[in-house]
KETOR-946460 format. One line per 2 residues: number of its first residue (from 1); their letters; for each residue x, y, z of C-alpha. Coordinates in steps of 0.2 Angstrom, whole numbers, plus 5000, padded with zeros to 4 digits. Each point is the difference from the previous one (the first is absolute). Layout:
// residues N
NUM = a = X:Y:Z; ...
//
This chain:
// residues 404
1 = my = 4975:4930:5093; 4988:5014:5003
3 = pg = 4982:4992:5002; 4993:5017:5004
5 = kf = 5001:5017:4992; 5006:5009:5016
7 = la = 5018:4999:5006; 5003:5005:5018
9 = mn = 5016:5010:4996; 5000:5008:5017
11 = ad = 5003:4982:5008; 5016:4998:4989
13 = pe = 5004:5017:4991; 5017:4993:4993
15 = rv = 4991:4986:4991; 4992:5011:4987
17 = vi = 5009:5014:4990; 4990:5011:4988
19 = mn = 5009:5003:4983; 4990:5012:4990
21 = sl = 5012:5012:4991; 5011:5000:4985
23 = fn = 5015:4999:5012; 4994:4983:5006
25 = ma = 4999:4992:4983; 5018:4995:5002
27 = dt = 4997:4993:5017; 4984:4990:4994
29 = ya = 5008:4992:4985; 5016:4995:5009
31 = la = 4991:4993:5015; 4988:4990:4989
33 = tl = 5014:4993:4989; 5011:4995:5015
35 = id = 4985:4991:5009; 4996:4991:4984
37 = yf = 5018:4995:4998; 5001:4992:5018
39 = dn = 4983:4993:4999; 5004:4990:4984
41 = ks = 5018:4996:5004; 5001:4981:5003
43 = ey = 5014:5002:5013; 4988:5010:5012
45 = kr = 4985:4994:5009; 4985:5011:5005
47 = kd = 4998:5001:5019; 4984:4993:5006
49 = dr = 4994:5017:5007; 5003:5008:4983
51 = tg = 5011:5013:5006; 5015:4996:4990
53 = vq = 5011:4986:4993; 5014:4989:5008
55 = ld = 5016:4991:4994; 5007:4988:5013
57 = ni = 5003:5011:5015; 4998:5017:4990
59 = ti = 4983:5009:5001; 4996:5014:4988
61 = sy = 4984:5009:5005; 4989:5010:4988
63 = ks = 5001:5014:5013; 5019:5000:4999
65 = ia = 4999:5000:4981; 4989:5015:5000
67 = qd = 5012:5009:5012; 5015:4996:4990
69 = th = 4991:5005:4984; 4995:5017:5007
71 = sa = 5017:5003:5006; 5008:4996:4983
73 = vs = 4988:5012:4991; 5003:5014:5012
75 = yv = 5019:4998:4999; 5000:5001:4981
77 = hq = 4990:5016:5001; 5013:5008:5010
79 = dn = 5010:5014:4992; 5017:4993:4997
81 = es = 5010:4995:4984; 4997:4982:5002
83 = tl = 4981:5000:5001; 4984:5002:4989
85 = kn = 5000:5019:4998; 5017:5001:4994
87 = yv = 4996:4987:4987; 4984:5009:4995
89 = lk = 5010:5016:4997; 5013:4991:4989
91 = ni = 4985:4993:4990; 4988:5015:5002
93 = qk = 4993:4999:4982; 4995:4982:5003
95 = yi = 4991:5002:5017; 4993:5018:5000
97 = ik = 4987:5007:4988; 5004:5017:4994
99 = dp = 4984:5010:4997; 5001:5019:4994
101 = ri = 4984:5003:5009; 5009:5002:5016
103 = ti = 5006:5017:4996; 4983:5005:4993
105 = ll = 4991:4996:5016; 5013:5008:5011
107 = rq = 5000:5016:4989; 4981:5000:5000
109 = lq = 4999:5000:5019; 5013:5013:5002
111 = kh = 4992:5011:4987; 4984:5000:5010
113 = ga = 5009:5005:5016; 5001:4983:5008
115 = kt = 5015:4995:5010; 5008:4983:4997
117 = fl = 5011:4989:5010; 5009:4983:4998
119 = lt = 5000:4988:5014; 5009:4984:4999
121 = ns = 5009:4987:5012; 5014:4998:4987
123 = sy = 5017:5008:5003; 5005:5016:4990
125 = yy = 5012:4989:4989; 4986:4989:4993
127 = tn = 4987:5014:5000; 5012:5011:4990
129 = gv = 5004:4987:4988; 4981:4996:4996
131 = mk = 4994:5018:4999; 5015:5005:4989
133 = yl = 4994:4986:4988; 4982:5005:5000
135 = ig = 5001:5019:5000; 5018:5006:4998
137 = ds = 5014:5008:5010; 4988:5014:5006
139 = wt = 4988:4988:5007; 5000:5009:5017
141 = sy = 4993:5015:4992; 4983:4991:4998
143 = fd = 4998:4998:5018; 4999:5013:5014
145 = vt = 5008:4988:5012; 5006:4982:4999
147 = fv = 5002:4988:5015; 5011:4985:4999
149 = da = 5003:4986:5013; 4983:5004:5006
151 = kk = 4997:4984:5010; 4981:4999:4996
153 = pl = 4989:4997:5009; 5010:5007:5014
155 = wf = 5001:5016:4991; 4981:5003:5003
157 = aq = 5003:4999:5019; 5016:5006:5009
159 = gt = 5011:4998:4985; 5019:5002:5001
161 = al = 5012:5014:5001; 4999:5012:4985
163 = rq = 5017:5002:4991; 5003:5009:4984
165 = vd = 5008:4990:4986; 5016:5006:4991
167 = pa = 4996:4997:4982; 5019:4999:4996
169 = tg = 5003:4986:5011; 4983:4993:5002
171 = tp = 5002:4999:5019; 4991:5009:5014
173 = kl = 5008:5015:5008; 5005:5000:5019
175 = gi = 4987:5007:5011; 4981:5002:5000
177 = hh = 4993:5012:4987; 4990:5015:5007
179 = gp = 4991:5014:4991; 4991:5001:4983
181 = at = 5004:4990:4985; 5005:5007:4983
183 = kg = 4992:4993:4984; 5008:4984:4994
185 = qv = 5009:4996:5016; 5002:4981:5005
187 = fa = 4999:4994:5018; 5002:4983:5009
189 = gg = 4988:4995:5013; 4988:5012:5008
191 = ns = 4982:4997:5003; 4983:5007:4994
193 = dv = 5000:5014:5012; 5015:5007:4990
195 = lr = 4991:5000:4984; 4985:5008:5009
197 = nm = 5011:5014:5006; 5008:5002:4983
199 = fm = 4984:5001:4990; 4988:5007:5013
201 = aq = 4988:4986:4995; 4993:4985:5008
203 = gk = 4985:4988:5000; 4990:5000:4985
205 = nv = 5010:5014:4992; 5014:4987:4996
207 = my = 4998:4986:4987; 5012:4986:5001
209 = ig = 5003:4988:4986; 5008:4983:5004
211 = dh = 4999:4982:4995; 5002:4992:5017
213 = lf = 4983:4997:5009; 5007:5000:5017
215 = gd = 5016:5010:5000; 4992:5014:4989
217 = vl = 4981:5001:4999; 4994:4992:5017
219 = ks = 5013:5009:5011; 4998:5017:4992
221 = kk = 4981:4999:5000; 4998:4994:5018
223 = tk = 5013:5010:5009; 5000:5016:4990
225 = gw = 4984:5001:4991; 5008:5002:4983
227 = rt = 4991:4998:4983; 5007:4984:4993
229 = fl = 5003:4993:4983; 5004:4982:4998
231 = vv = 5009:4994:4985; 4995:4982:4995
233 = pe = 5009:4994:4984; 4990:4985:4999
235 = lg = 4984:5010:4997; 5002:5000:4981
237 = qe = 4999:4981:4999; 4986:5000:5013
239 = is = 4989:5012:4990; 5004:4990:4984
241 = iw = 4995:4983:5007; 4985:5008:5009
243 = ad = 4993:5007:4984; 5003:4983:4991
245 = rh = 4993:4989:5014; 4986:5012:5007
247 = ah = 4987:4988:4995; 5006:4987:5012
249 = fe = 4998:5013:5014; 4982:5004:4995
251 = kl = 4997:4981:5000; 5006:5000:5018
253 = vs = 4988:5014:5005; 4986:4991:4992
255 = ls = 5003:4984:5009; 5002:5010:5017
257 = ke = 4983:5008:4996; 4992:4983:4996
259 = me = 5005:4994:5018; 4994:5016:5008
261 = el = 4983:4998:4992; 4999:4982:5005
263 = ys = 5003:5005:5018; 4989:5015:5000
265 = ql = 4985:4989:4996; 5002:4992:5017
267 = gv = 4990:5006:5015; 5005:5000:5019
269 = es = 4990:4984:5003; 5008:4990:4986
271 = ei = 5006:4983:5004; 5017:4994:4997
273 = sc = 4993:4988:4987; 4996:5016:4990
275 = kp = 5018:5005:4999; 5004:5003:4981
277 = di = 5012:4990:4990; 5014:5012:4995
279 = qs = 5014:4987:4997; 4998:5002:4981
281 = nl = 5002:5019:5002; 5015:4998:5012
283 = kq = 5009:4988:4988; 4997:5012:4985
285 = ir = 5007:5015:5011; 5016:4990:5004
287 = ei = 5003:4995:4982; 4997:5018:4993
289 = tq = 5011:5007:5014; 5014:4988:4996
291 = em = 4999:5004:4982; 5001:5018:5003
293 = dq = 5015:4998:5011; 5009:4990:4988
295 = sy = 4997:5014:4987; 5012:5011:5010
297 = sk = 5013:4988:5006; 5003:4986:5011
299 = mg = 4998:5012:5015; 4984:5007:4993
301 = sl = 4995:5018:4999; 5008:5013:5011
303 = fr = 4984:5008:5004; 4986:4987:5000
305 = sg = 4997:4982:5004; 4984:4995:4991
307 = sr = 4987:5012:5006; 5010:5006:5015
309 = tt = 5014:5013:5001; 5017:4995:5007
311 = ff = 5009:5006:5015; 5011:5011:4989
313 = at = 4984:5008:4991; 4992:5003:5017
315 = qv = 5016:5010:5006; 5001:5009:4983
317 = er = 4982:5006:5002; 5002:5005:5018
319 = fa = 5017:5009:4999; 5003:5006:4982
321 = dl = 4990:5015:4995; 5006:4996:4982
323 = ys = 5008:4985:4992; 5006:4998:4982
325 = ss = 5012:4989:4990; 5011:5016:4998
327 = cy = 5001:5017:5008; 5003:5007:4982
329 = nl = 4981:4998:4997; 4998:5017:5010
331 = iy = 5007:5009:4985; 4983:4997:4991
333 = yp = 4990:5010:5014; 5000:5019:5003
335 = qf = 5009:5004:5016; 4984:5007:5008
337 = yf = 4991:4983:4997; 4991:4993:5015
339 = fr = 4999:4981:5001; 4985:4994:5009
341 = aa = 4995:4982:5003; 4983:4993:4994
343 = mt = 4987:4998:5013; 4998:4982:5006
345 = lm = 4986:4992:5010; 5003:4992:5017
347 = ph = 4992:4983:5003; 4985:5007:5009
349 = es = 4997:5012:4986; 5001:4988:4987
351 = tv = 4986:4989:5008; 4987:5014:5000
353 = dh = 4993:4996:4983; 4999:4981:5005
355 = vs = 4991:5004:5017; 4988:5012:4992
357 = rk = 4995:4987:4987; 4998:4987:5014
359 = mq = 4989:5011:5012; 4991:5010:4987
361 = pk = 4994:5013:5012; 4985:5011:4996
363 = vp = 5006:5016:4993; 4989:5015:4998
365 = sl = 4998:5006:4982; 5008:5016:4996
367 = ps = 4994:5014:4989; 5006:4998:4982
369 = qs = 5015:5010:4996; 5008:5003:4984
371 = pn = 5019:4998:4998; 5002:5019:4998
373 = ss = 4989:5005:5015; 5007:5010:5013
375 = ng = 4994:4988:5013; 5007:4984:4992
377 = wt = 5008:4987:5011; 5018:4996:5000
379 = yc = 5011:4985:5004; 5006:4996:5018
381 = he = 5013:5012:5007; 4996:5014:4987
383 = ed = 4990:5016:5004; 4984:5004:4992
385 = da = 5001:5016:4989; 4985:5007:5010
387 = pi = 4992:4994:5016; 4982:4994:5000
389 = se = 4988:5013:5003; 4987:5000:5015
391 = eg = 4986:4996:4987; 5010:4986:4993
393 = vi = 5002:4992:5018; 4981:5002:5002
395 = ql = 4997:4991:4983; 5011:4986:5005
397 = ad = 4991:4997:5016; 4983:5001:4991
399 = ns = 5006:4987:4987; 5006:4989:5014
401 = kk = 4983:5000:5009; 4992:4996:4983
403 = se = 5011:4985:4997; 4996:4992:5017
//
């Protein structure tokens, strides 16, 4: 269906829908199941253009199945007594994991002077039910302010009217709230500017923890410049399988280097007949990639496809300052801890060693220096402990002339 690797989504933007969050798992499973059902139902015949199935004069397109599925999933997530959230509250021990570390983390943050807030698209009715189960009746005391019915990602832009919620009834009060907020208050709607005015904090002074790549991390990072922490529950399984199958990845790297070496031996004037045979390497790469993907699931790894990272992984690297399987991992670090990403080489930097070996330029000999010498040499991007003296420069020049 897709002979190339590039899809012109701008030509038909409604044809491709990106589903890369936990919220989309229900959509994805239901959609795949329904399409498989109609494709294998003997009464239905696939259309020649592969856009759907047909039964007599009735046509069911895959697009309409996708739209109906999305509408159904959105409906059951609405806050009313006949939908999913009410069912979850009635069976809360079955569907929500209670972890005592939640209060430990929140108390640690408050102890060190940090202000905390809860931001959710759910109604007060559902939020109150979940938080009372996780923390207790006094759950609002663990947050300086709580925002429900936030309507993210709109909340990070113009937002909606800010209304104070009456805990007794669970409904917003009439009128728009003005003025400061007292600790533990709950509001419906609002926007990020409200939080900025309440906390007198913005940009990198705010760290936001969320599990939705687009609605939480991407929007808060791009529009507000917040520090972001993405929760990826699948990470535990990913790390376990990666540790077990890391030898496969090393083999992929080895095969790629073999192909690189084959091509690096060719010159500009090489004939087409000199083109190296890499079919064996490509076959092994495909086999190892497939085996690695199957180790995770039928859908493969969330972060990697063979030696390449997935779209999800690219977005995580770009917009998430931190990511982990659980926000509770922050408990094991001091509050002043500074997380810093390891230095990575860009493609042109990683080729420096290869180019230097190919060209082998004549380098002037340097005066011998002991490791403890004050004039010792350092690695790139580091400063020397002491600059080279004028005598040292003259000595370098003399040695250069002698070597010619």
